[in-house]
KEPAVEX-44372 format. One record per residue (C-alpha): residue number from 1; residue in three letters; x, y, z; chain. Coordinates in Angstrom, 3 decimals. Layout:
<nodes>
NODE pos code        X        Y        Z unit
NODE NUM  ALA        X        Y        Z    A
...
</nodes>
This chain:
<nodes>
NODE pos code        X        Y        Z unit
NODE   1  MET  -16.557   28.312  -12.609    A
NODE   2  ALA  -19.876   27.464  -11.036    A
NODE   3  LYS  -18.733   24.686   -8.723    A
NODE   4  ASN  -15.692   25.620   -6.744    A
NODE   5  GLY  -16.113   24.527   -3.115    A
NODE   6  ILE  -12.905   22.641   -2.281    A
NODE   7  CYS  -12.043   20.128    0.435    A
NODE   8  ILE   -8.368   19.138    0.673    A
NODE   9  LEU   -7.583   15.866    2.429    A
NODE  10  GLY   -3.929   15.913    3.437    A
NODE  11  SER   -3.553   19.673    3.046    A
NODE  12  THR   -0.199   19.770    4.864    A
NODE  13  GLY    1.532   17.320    2.510    A
NODE  14  THR    3.289   18.215   -0.721    A
NODE  15  VAL    0.218   17.643   -2.915    A
NODE  16  GLY   -2.008   19.543   -0.496    A
NODE  17  GLU    0.378   22.496   -0.406    A
NODE  18  SER    0.570   22.522   -4.206    A
NODE  19  ALA   -3.225   22.547   -4.373    A
NODE  20  LEU   -3.345   25.519   -2.013    A
NODE  21  ALA   -0.787   27.354   -4.165    A
NODE  22  VAL   -3.022   26.925   -7.229    A
NODE  23  ILE   -6.191   27.822   -5.335    A
NODE  24  LYS   -4.590   31.017   -4.066    A
NODE  25  ARG   -4.408   32.257   -7.681    A
NODE  26  HIS   -8.063   31.662   -8.527    A
NODE  27  ASP  -11.660   32.010   -7.408    A
NODE  28  PHE  -12.009   28.767   -5.469    A
NODE  29  LYS  -13.525   28.580   -2.003    A
NODE  30  ILE  -11.751   26.340    0.502    A
NODE  31  ILE  -14.452   24.660    2.569    A
NODE  32  ALA  -12.320   22.202    4.535    A
NODE  33  LEU   -8.753   21.115    5.213    A
NODE  34  SER   -7.444   18.005    6.946    A
NODE  35  ALA   -4.160   16.670    8.299    A
NODE  36  ALA   -2.995   13.605   10.151    A
NODE  37  THR   -0.547   14.998   12.688    A
NODE  38  SER    0.896   18.257   11.272    A
NODE  39  PHE   -0.718   20.458   13.917    A
NODE  40  ASP    1.305   23.649   13.464    A
NODE  41  LYS    1.093   23.627    9.685    A
NODE  42  LEU   -2.677   23.064    9.734    A
NODE  43  TYR   -3.020   25.914   12.243    A
NODE  44  GLN   -1.172   28.254    9.874    A
NODE  45  GLN   -3.318   27.122    6.934    A
NODE  46  CYS   -6.510   27.769    8.899    A
NODE  47  CYS   -5.300   31.252    9.808    A
NODE  48  THR   -4.439   31.985    6.173    A
NODE  49  TYR   -7.423   30.456    4.350    A
NODE  50  GLN  -10.065   30.376    7.127    A
NODE  51  PRO  -11.948   27.283    5.912    A
NODE  52  LEU  -15.313   26.401    7.420    A
NODE  53  TYR  -13.860   23.152    8.758    A
NODE  54  ALA  -10.546   21.550    9.665    A
NODE  55  VAL   -9.966   17.937   10.670    A
NODE  56  LEU   -7.196   16.305   12.690    A
NODE  57  VAL   -7.002   12.573   13.384    A
NODE  58  ASP   -6.502   12.927   17.151    A
NODE  59  GLU   -9.401   14.308   19.232    A
NODE  60  LYS   -7.161   15.960   21.841    A
NODE  61  ALA   -5.107   17.675   19.131    A
NODE  62  ALA   -8.334   18.815   17.468    A
NODE  63  ALA   -9.552   20.356   20.716    A
NODE  64  ILE   -6.263   22.204   21.175    A
NODE  65  LEU   -6.382   23.469   17.597    A
NODE  66  GLN   -9.945   24.714   18.124    A
NODE  67  SER   -8.836   26.607   21.233    A
NODE  68  ARG   -5.855   28.203   19.497    A
NODE  69  LEU   -7.943   29.296   16.518    A
NODE  70  LYS  -10.527   30.839   18.850    A
NODE  71  GLU   -7.754   32.878   20.494    A
NODE  72  VAL   -6.964   34.539   17.139    A
NODE  73  ASN  -10.644   34.890   16.168    A
NODE  74  VAL  -10.528   32.307   13.351    A
NODE  75  LYS  -14.003   30.776   13.128    A
NODE  76  THR  -12.973   27.445   11.547    A
NODE  77  GLN  -14.776   24.524   13.198    A
NODE  78  VAL  -12.324   21.737   14.071    A
NODE  79  LEU  -13.476   18.105   13.828    A
NODE  80  ALA  -11.650   14.877   14.604    A
NODE  81  GLY  -11.065   11.397   13.221    A
NODE  82  ALA  -13.021    9.402   10.660    A
NODE  83  THR  -16.313   11.068   11.607    A
NODE  84  GLY  -14.806   14.460   10.874    A
NODE  85  LEU  -13.423   13.324    7.527    A
NODE  86  LYS  -16.781   11.882    6.489    A
NODE  87  THR  -18.501   15.127    7.459    A
NODE  88  ILE  -16.260   17.344    5.344    A
NODE  89  VAL  -16.108   15.196    2.184    A
NODE  90  GLN  -19.905   14.865    2.134    A
NODE  91  HIS  -20.638   18.493    3.052    A
NODE  92  PRO  -23.142   20.088    0.642    A
NODE  93  LYS  -20.862   23.093    0.040    A
NODE  94  VAL  -18.027   20.821   -1.115    A
NODE  95  ASP  -17.940   20.207   -4.867    A
NODE  96  LYS  -14.398   18.898   -5.325    A
NODE  97  VAL  -12.413   16.723   -2.928    A
NODE  98  VAL   -8.624   16.707   -3.332    A
NODE  99  ALA   -7.781   13.218   -2.035    A
NODE 100  ALA   -4.132   13.511   -0.992    A
NODE 101  ILE   -4.024   11.335    2.137    A
NODE 102  VAL   -1.096    8.930    1.757    A
NODE 103  GLY   -1.618    5.168    1.786    A
NODE 104  ALA   -4.546    2.879    2.543    A
NODE 105  SER   -5.892    5.265    5.187    A
NODE 106  GLY   -7.183    7.405    2.323    A
NODE 107  LEU   -9.653    4.757    1.130    A
NODE 108  GLY  -12.439    5.610    3.591    A
NODE 109  PRO  -12.638    9.324    2.747    A
NODE 110  VAL  -12.488    8.578   -0.998    A
NODE 111  TRP  -15.342    6.081   -0.582    A
NODE 112  TRP  -17.466    8.609    1.348    A
NODE 113  ALA  -16.825   11.325   -1.231    A
NODE 114  THR  -17.837    8.915   -3.979    A
NODE 115  GLN  -21.007    8.008   -2.102    A
NODE 116  ALA  -21.872   11.700   -1.987    A
NODE 117  GLY  -21.394   12.162   -5.739    A
NODE 118  LYS  -18.450   14.563   -5.500    A
NODE 119  GLN  -15.714   15.263   -8.005    A
NODE 120  VAL  -12.775   13.371   -6.525    A
NODE 121  LEU   -9.365   14.733   -7.494    A
NODE 122  ILE   -7.527   11.522   -6.748    A
NODE 123  ALA   -3.909   11.798   -5.696    A
NODE 124  ASN   -4.260    8.804   -3.379    A
NODE 125  LYS   -3.457    5.952   -5.772    A
NODE 126  GLU   -3.717    3.359   -3.011    A
NODE 127  ALA   -7.493    3.838   -2.728    A
NODE 128  LEU   -7.958    2.942   -6.399    A
NODE 129  VAL   -5.444    0.089   -6.240    A
NODE 130  MET   -7.377   -1.447   -3.348    A
NODE 131  ALA  -10.924   -0.773   -4.479    A
NODE 132  GLY  -10.907    0.591   -8.024    A
NODE 133  PRO  -13.800   -1.491   -9.418    A
NODE 134  LEU  -15.976   -0.810   -6.357    A
NODE 135  LEU  -15.258    2.926   -6.390    A
NODE 136  LEU  -15.958    3.283  -10.103    A
NODE 137  ALA  -19.175    1.257   -9.823    A
NODE 138  LYS  -20.300    3.474   -6.944    A
NODE 139  ALA  -19.419    6.579   -8.962    A
NODE 140  ARG  -21.657    5.422  -11.808    A
NODE 141  LEU  -24.549    5.184   -9.343    A
NODE 142  THR  -23.994    8.494   -7.555    A
NODE 143  GLY  -22.695   10.672  -10.379    A
NODE 144  ALA  -19.292   11.098   -8.753    A
NODE 145  ARG  -16.409   11.770  -11.126    A
NODE 146  PHE  -12.756   10.850  -10.675    A
NODE 147  LEU  -10.088   13.198  -12.002    A
NODE 148  PRO   -6.548   11.817  -11.634    A
NODE 149  VAL   -3.943   14.111  -10.074    A
NODE 150  ASP   -0.970   11.758  -10.492    A
NODE 151  SER    1.065   13.390  -13.247    A
NODE 152  GLU    1.103   10.266  -15.439    A
NODE 153  HIS   -2.634    9.576  -15.324    A
NODE 154  ASN   -3.404   13.251  -15.604    A
NODE 155  ALA   -1.202   13.349  -18.717    A
NODE 156  VAL   -3.177   10.454  -20.232    A
NODE 157  LEU   -6.435   12.253  -19.488    A
NODE 158  GLN   -5.131   15.379  -21.225    A
NODE 159  CYS   -4.298   13.317  -24.327    A
NODE 160  LEU   -7.815   11.857  -24.604    A
NODE 161  SER  -10.895   13.436  -26.156    A
NODE 162  ALA  -12.619   16.234  -24.264    A
NODE 163  ASP  -15.749   14.135  -23.664    A
NODE 164  TYR  -13.861   11.152  -22.224    A
NODE 165  VAL  -15.378    9.708  -19.031    A
NODE 166  VAL  -12.923    8.208  -16.528    A
NODE 167  GLY  -13.480    4.489  -15.999    A
NODE 168  THR  -14.489    3.669  -19.569    A
NODE 169  PRO  -12.218    2.283  -22.322    A
NODE 170  PRO  -11.048    5.274  -24.395    A
NODE 171  LYS  -12.147    5.285  -28.027    A
NODE 172  ASP   -9.600    4.313  -30.701    A
NODE 173  VAL   -6.716    3.886  -28.213    A
NODE 174  ALA   -4.330    0.978  -28.762    A
NODE 175  TYR   -2.393    1.410  -25.517    A
NODE 176  ILE   -0.994    3.973  -23.119    A
NODE 177  THR    2.569    4.366  -21.838    A
NODE 178  LEU    3.386    5.688  -18.393    A
NODE 179  THR    6.836    7.179  -17.972    A
NODE 180  ALA    9.043    6.605  -14.924    A
NODE 181  SER   12.105    8.580  -13.924    A
NODE 182  GLY   13.813    5.398  -12.746    A
NODE 183  GLY   14.286    6.914   -9.311    A
NODE 184  PRO   17.586    7.644   -7.548    A
NODE 185  PHE   19.059    4.180   -8.179    A
NODE 186  LEU   18.599    3.848  -11.924    A
NODE 187  ASN   22.360    3.663  -12.428    A
NODE 188  VAL   23.269    2.039   -9.099    A
NODE 189  PRO   24.315   -1.627   -9.429    A
NODE 190  ARG   21.923   -4.150   -7.913    A
NODE 191  LEU   24.707   -5.571   -5.734    A
NODE 192  ALA   24.811   -2.251   -3.864    A
NODE 193  PHE   21.096   -2.290   -2.979    A
NODE 194  ALA   21.648   -3.964    0.413    A
NODE 195  ASP   23.595   -0.912    1.603    A
NODE 196  ILE   21.097    1.754    0.497    A
NODE 197  SER   19.979    4.001    3.356    A
NODE 198  PRO   16.507    5.497    3.906    A
NODE 199  GLU   18.003    8.957    3.372    A
NODE 200  GLN   19.323    7.926   -0.052    A
NODE 201  ALA   16.017    6.288   -1.016    A
NODE 202  CYS   14.055    9.424   -0.089    A
NODE 203  ARG   16.048   11.691   -2.404    A
NODE 204  HIS   14.160   11.751   -5.709    A
NODE 205  PRO   16.029   13.284   -8.668    A
NODE 206  HIS   13.096   15.453   -9.816    A
NODE 207  TRP    9.988   15.414   -7.625    A
NODE 208  ARG    9.537   16.774   -4.097    A
NODE 209  MET    7.311   14.274   -2.311    A
NODE 210  GLY    6.762   12.568    1.044    A
NODE 211  PRO    8.858    9.569    2.173    A
NODE 212  LYS    6.339    6.865    1.259    A
NODE 213  ILE    5.857    7.794   -2.381    A
NODE 214  THR    9.539    8.702   -2.808    A
NODE 215  LEU   10.571    5.274   -1.548    A
NODE 216  ASP    8.028    3.666   -3.891    A
NODE 217  CYS    9.656    5.559   -6.762    A
NODE 218  ALA   13.047    4.181   -5.711    A
NODE 219  THR   11.760    0.576   -5.854    A
NODE 220  LEU    9.555    1.266   -8.941    A
NODE 221  MET    6.571    0.082   -6.898    A
NODE 222  ASN    5.075    3.528   -7.404    A
NODE 223  LYS    4.986    2.850  -11.134    A
NODE 224  GLY    3.545   -0.593  -10.477    A
NODE 225  LEU    0.726    0.894   -8.420    A
NODE 226  GLU    0.176    3.436  -11.189    A
NODE 227  VAL   -0.187    0.603  -13.715    A
NODE 228  ILE   -2.965   -0.920  -11.606    A
NODE 229  GLU   -4.550    2.492  -11.131    A
NODE 230  ALA   -4.407    3.155  -14.885    A
NODE 231  CYS   -6.141   -0.143  -15.664    A
NODE 232  TYR   -9.076    0.939  -13.506    A
NODE 233  LEU   -9.136    4.643  -14.419    A
NODE 234  PHE   -9.036    4.046  -18.166    A
NODE 235  GLY  -10.822    0.695  -18.436    A
NODE 236  LEU   -7.771   -1.028  -19.932    A
NODE 237  LYS   -6.282   -4.511  -19.626    A
NODE 238  SER   -2.765   -4.620  -18.182    A
NODE 239  GLU   -1.192   -5.420  -21.562    A
NODE 240  ALA   -2.495   -2.061  -22.813    A
NODE 241  VAL   -0.651   -0.186  -20.045    A
NODE 242  LYS    3.079    0.002  -20.730    A
NODE 243  VAL    5.964    1.580  -18.816    A
NODE 244  VAL    9.110    3.249  -20.131    A
NODE 245  ILE   11.983    4.757  -18.142    A
NODE 246  HIS   12.401    8.443  -18.992    A
NODE 247  PRO   15.017    9.926  -16.637    A
NODE 248  GLN   14.359   13.561  -17.544    A
NODE 249  SER   10.690   13.439  -16.373    A
NODE 250  VAL    9.593   15.850  -19.112    A
NODE 251  ILE    7.112   13.597  -20.937    A
NODE 252  HIS    4.640   12.264  -18.384    A
NODE 253  SER    2.688    9.813  -20.543    A
NODE 254  PHE    2.012    8.751  -24.123    A
NODE 255  VAL   -1.273    7.670  -25.678    A
NODE 256  THR   -0.898    5.508  -28.778    A
NODE 257  TYR   -3.961    5.449  -31.020    A
NODE 258  GLN   -5.021    2.631  -33.326    A
NODE 259  ASP   -3.985    4.587  -36.414    A
NODE 260  GLY   -0.390    4.822  -35.171    A
NODE 261  ALA   -0.576    8.405  -33.915    A
NODE 262  VAL    1.065    9.022  -30.547    A
NODE 263  LEU    0.068   11.940  -28.332    A
NODE 264  ALA    2.246   12.932  -25.389    A
NODE 265  GLN    1.900   15.457  -22.586    A
NODE 266  LEU    5.047   17.419  -21.708    A
NODE 267  ALA    5.504   19.641  -18.678    A
NODE 268  GLU    7.857   20.592  -15.896    A
NODE 269  PRO    7.781   18.061  -13.030    A
NODE 270  ASP    5.506   20.241  -10.912    A
NODE 271  MET    2.302   18.985   -9.239    A
NODE 272  GLN    0.685   22.405   -9.663    A
NODE 273  ILE    0.089   21.565  -13.335    A
NODE 274  PRO   -2.093   18.455  -12.923    A
NODE 275  LEU   -3.787   20.021   -9.898    A
NODE 276  ALA   -4.694   23.147  -11.866    A
NODE 277  TYR   -6.077   20.959  -14.653    A
NODE 278  CYS   -8.278   19.019  -12.222    A
NODE 279  LEU   -9.363   21.979  -10.097    A
NODE 280  ALA  -10.502   23.971  -13.134    A
NODE 281  TRP  -11.745   21.021  -15.227    A
NODE 282  PRO  -13.159   21.180  -17.868    A
NODE 283  ASN  -11.448   24.564  -18.232    A
NODE 284  ARG   -7.783   25.500  -17.891    A
NODE 285  VAL   -6.251   28.089  -15.596    A
NODE 286  THR   -2.729   29.257  -14.812    A
NODE 287  SER   -0.945   26.907  -12.430    A
NODE 288  GLY    2.043   28.922  -11.252    A
NODE 289  ALA    4.456   26.339  -12.660    A
NODE 290  LYS    7.320   27.222  -14.958    A
NODE 291  THR    6.687   26.723  -18.681    A
NODE 292  LEU    8.901   24.265  -20.554    A
NODE 293  ASP   11.580   25.786  -22.756    A
NODE 294  LEU   12.367   23.075  -25.293    A
NODE 295  SER   15.224   25.082  -26.791    A
NODE 296  THR   17.249   24.829  -23.571    A
NODE 297  MET   16.499   21.185  -22.932    A
NODE 298  GLY   19.035   18.451  -23.506    A
NODE 299  PRO   18.298   15.075  -25.101    A
NODE 300  LEU   15.251   13.113  -23.949    A
NODE 301  THR   16.055    9.443  -23.392    A
NODE 302  PHE   13.927    6.332  -22.967    A
NODE 303  LEU   14.799    2.897  -21.613    A
NODE 304  PRO   12.894   -0.316  -20.911    A
NODE 305  PRO   12.421   -1.067  -17.195    A
NODE 306  ASP   14.782   -3.661  -15.691    A
NODE 307  ASP   12.491   -6.151  -13.937    A
NODE 308  LYS   15.397   -8.106  -12.468    A
NODE 309  LYS   16.847   -5.026  -10.817    A
NODE 310  PHE   13.434   -3.578   -9.875    A
NODE 311  PRO   11.054   -6.563   -9.459    A
NODE 312  CYS    8.276   -4.533   -7.800    A
NODE 313  LEU    6.982   -3.380  -11.179    A
NODE 314  ALA    6.583   -6.994  -12.335    A
NODE 315  LEU    4.843   -7.844   -9.043    A
NODE 316  ALA    2.245   -5.155   -9.752    A
NODE 317  TYR    1.543   -6.596  -13.210    A
NODE 318  GLN    1.224   -9.998  -11.548    A
NODE 319  ALA   -1.235   -8.635   -8.986    A
NODE 320  ILE   -3.542   -7.004  -11.548    A
NODE 321  ALA   -3.494  -10.213  -13.603    A
NODE 322  LEU   -4.422  -12.299  -10.534    A
NODE 323  GLY   -7.283   -9.969   -9.670    A
NODE 324  GLN   -9.503  -10.486   -6.610    A
NODE 325  GLY   -7.685   -9.206   -3.523    A
NODE 326  ALA   -4.189   -9.404   -5.018    A
NODE 327  PRO   -3.792   -5.628   -5.639    A
NODE 328  THR   -4.947   -4.950   -2.063    A
NODE 329  VAL   -2.441   -7.484   -0.714    A
NODE 330  LEU    0.339   -6.001   -2.843    A
NODE 331  ASN   -0.408   -2.489   -1.625    A
NODE 332  ALA   -0.668   -3.437    2.053    A
NODE 333  SER    2.497   -5.523    2.041    A
NODE 334  ASN    4.374   -2.752    0.258    A
NODE 335  GLU    3.338   -0.172    2.861    A
NODE 336  VAL    4.469   -2.376    5.747    A
NODE 337  ALA    7.733   -3.432    4.081    A
NODE 338  GLY    8.471    0.168    3.132    A
NODE 339  ASN    7.888    1.381    6.677    A
NODE 340  ALA   10.138   -1.385    7.966    A
NODE 341  PHE   12.921   -0.207    5.645    A
NODE 342  LEU   12.472    3.433    6.662    A
NODE 343  ASN   12.649    2.359   10.314    A
NODE 344  GLY   15.807    0.309    9.830    A
NODE 345  GLN   14.122   -3.095   10.220    A
NODE 346  LEU   14.577   -4.294    6.615    A
NODE 347  THR   17.211   -3.687    3.973    A
NODE 348  PHE   16.267   -2.066    0.678    A
NODE 349  ASP   17.042   -5.164   -1.390    A
NODE 350  LYS   14.650   -7.316    0.699    A
NODE 351  ILE   11.549   -5.185    0.115    A
NODE 352  PRO   10.483   -6.951   -3.120    A
NODE 353  SER   11.056  -10.479   -1.787    A
NODE 354  VAL    8.901   -9.815    1.283    A
NODE 355  ILE    6.073   -8.451   -0.865    A
NODE 356  GLU    6.332  -11.360   -3.297    A
NODE 357  ALA    6.127  -13.945   -0.505    A
NODE 358  VAL    2.991  -12.367    0.960    A
NODE 359  LEU    1.388  -11.974   -2.477    A
NODE 360  GLN    1.976  -15.636   -3.295    A
NODE 361  LYS    0.366  -16.658   -0.021    A
NODE 362  LEU   -2.688  -14.368   -0.043    A
NODE 363  PHE   -3.348  -13.588   -3.725    A
NODE 364  ASP   -6.791  -15.225   -3.834    A
NODE 365  LEU   -8.460  -13.305   -0.999    A
NODE 366  PRO  -11.932  -12.008   -1.966    A
NODE 367  ALA  -12.432   -8.327   -2.784    A
NODE 368  LYS  -16.066   -7.948   -3.792    A
NODE 369  THR  -17.078   -5.681   -0.933    A
NODE 370  LEU  -15.435   -2.864    0.987    A
NODE 371  GLU  -15.443   -5.068    4.090    A
NODE 372  SER  -13.614   -7.910    2.312    A
NODE 373  ILE  -11.046   -5.455    0.923    A
NODE 374  LEU  -10.351   -4.058    4.389    A
NODE 375  ALA  -10.061   -7.617    5.739    A
NODE 376  ALA   -7.546   -8.508    3.012    A
NODE 377  ASP   -5.603   -5.339    3.778    A
NODE 378  LYS   -5.436   -6.211    7.492    A
NODE 379  LEU   -4.368   -9.818    6.919    A
NODE 380  ALA   -1.666   -8.817    4.424    A
NODE 381  ARG   -0.241   -6.330    6.910    A
NODE 382  GLU   -0.146   -8.943    9.647    A
NODE 383  GLN    1.528  -11.505    7.402    A
NODE 384  THR    4.096   -8.971    6.226    A
NODE 385  LEU    4.976   -7.969    9.790    A
NODE 386  ASN    5.369  -11.623   10.764    A
NODE 387  LEU    7.634  -12.287    7.799    A
NODE 388  ILE    9.816   -9.263    8.576    A
NODE 389  LYS   10.160  -10.416   12.190    A
NODE 390  GLN   11.232  -13.863   11.004    A
NODE 391  LYS   13.856  -12.344    8.703    A
NODE 392  SER   15.263  -10.223   11.516    A
NODE 393  GLN   15.727  -13.176   13.891    A
</nodes>
């Protein structure tokens, strides 16, 4: 593989650690790692992989990390904050950027990597939800290429032709279907939602992920954000992106072609598989994940999503239909409402109603520039916080 200089944004999270596990098996060169606050874990990663650069958000923490690495003769240069992130994603030795920073804070680094014409292995769905059209337009100008790491979008990509270019409508495809596990509350009655605890919501039946994405899976907002992301990644209208509940999480997506043929990608629920596909693209390498044994598998079941029980999915379809800044508003309000739930300031059942109220109020904000998108994001967060405060009084 000629181009194999890797930068991992969010290397201490679950996606970042899975990427490192794949990289360890193959001839990739880790150029840079970054973390938000996981100081000790990033220190251990620097000692193990000795990247050229490491980035922490806080300048004081970065200085301490630099001192500790010097003590053990690790020559990694430690940078800090947004300036550090921009430096590593645009570094000439970096060919592929694994974008695994959680939430809207990942948009800036994804934008800078796109500006620099990198291959962006996008695990940060929020960046595309907020600024998908802008990012894809910039990629066309700079030669950057997006490769989706999310298992569902990665599965779609694997079911398309080898010469498919992300961002363009796929040839001869009628529609795609993203699968959803249904989360931990698929069989929990809606009347019990008010009593759901953060600990319960952060216990996914199949995937090991951070609290934000696990909570989004519990509300089905994660699938809603993936619908928006899929519309942008594959150049499809929302009616051509369907969702089906598949509790076993074995089939990750279907692609239905115009002639009636349906292709599906099956795999263990293990992020090493889509990461290996993206890291080695257009080739394939071993991932380290277990291979499916269909002979030992029980029945595979499929159900339609229940929009009354899980209204966040319908809100996402509404946001992509409204266009403009609506997806940005949806994403921002969801992050704030989710954090409020995790911090005990909002009950689980109130998350969708808060998001819906903010979306109805701010749906028509402009989103033609990066500055207008960031402004919409800020306003939606403020409005959501105000609404949560009102509900708690």
